[in-house]
C-alpha positions in Angstrom: 64.6 -71.1 361.0 64.9 -74.4 359.2 62.9 -74.5 356.0 61.5 -77.9 354.8 61.3 -78.9 351.2 58.0 -80.9 350.8 57.2 -82.9 347.7 53.8 -83.9 346.2 52.2 -86.6 348.4 53.9 -85.6 351.6 51.7 -85.3 354.7 52.6 -82.2 356.6 51.6 -80.2 359.7 50.7 -76.6 358.7 50.8 -74.0 361.4 50.2 -70.5 360.1 49.2 -68.4 363.1 48.4 -65.2 361.2 46.0 -67.0 358.9 44.6 -69.2 361.6 45.6 -72.5 360.0 46.7 -75.3 362.3 46.1 -78.8 360.9 47.4 -81.7 359.0 47.6 -81.3 355.2 48.6 -83.1 352.0 51.0 -81.5 349.6 49.1 -81.4 346.2 51.5 -79.4 344.0 55.2 -78.6 343.5 56.5 -75.8 345.8 57.1 -72.6 343.9 60.6 -71.5 345.0 61.7 -67.9 345.3 65.2 -68.8 346.4 66.7 -72.0 347.8 65.0 -71.7 351.2 61.8 -69.7 350.4 58.8 -71.3 348.7 55.0 -71.3 348.6 53.4 -74.8 348.9 50.0 -75.8 347.6 48.2 -78.0 350.2 44.9 -79.8 350.8 43.9 -79.0 354.4 42.2 -81.6 356.7 40.1 -78.7 358.2 38.5 -76.0 356.0 40.1 -72.5 356.2 37.6 -69.8 355.4 35.4 -72.5 353.8 38.1 -73.9 351.5 40.2 -77.0 351.8 42.8 -75.8 349.4 45.4 -73.3 350.4 48.9 -72.1 349.5 51.2 -71.6 352.5 54.8 -70.7 353.0 57.3 -73.5 353.5 58.3 -72.0 356.9 54.7 -72.9 358.1 55.1 -76.5 357.1 56.6 -79.4 359.0 56.9 -82.8 357.2 55.1 -85.6 359.1 55.4 -88.4 356.5 57.5 -88.3 353.4 55.2 -90.2 351.1 57.7 -91.1 348.3 
């Protein structure tokens, strides 16, 4: 699987089937890398997940729509 490397300000599509998240989001923090291809990414969701618009997802669940840099 191809891992993306989003930056703050990027618009991304988040699809996390297990968590039930499938929407557009804005990256609001730097990814926290565990190794070169594995990271957790803080995002601001366009649809609330469990009542909250802020979530941290794995970069394998993120597809960059617009590199806003």
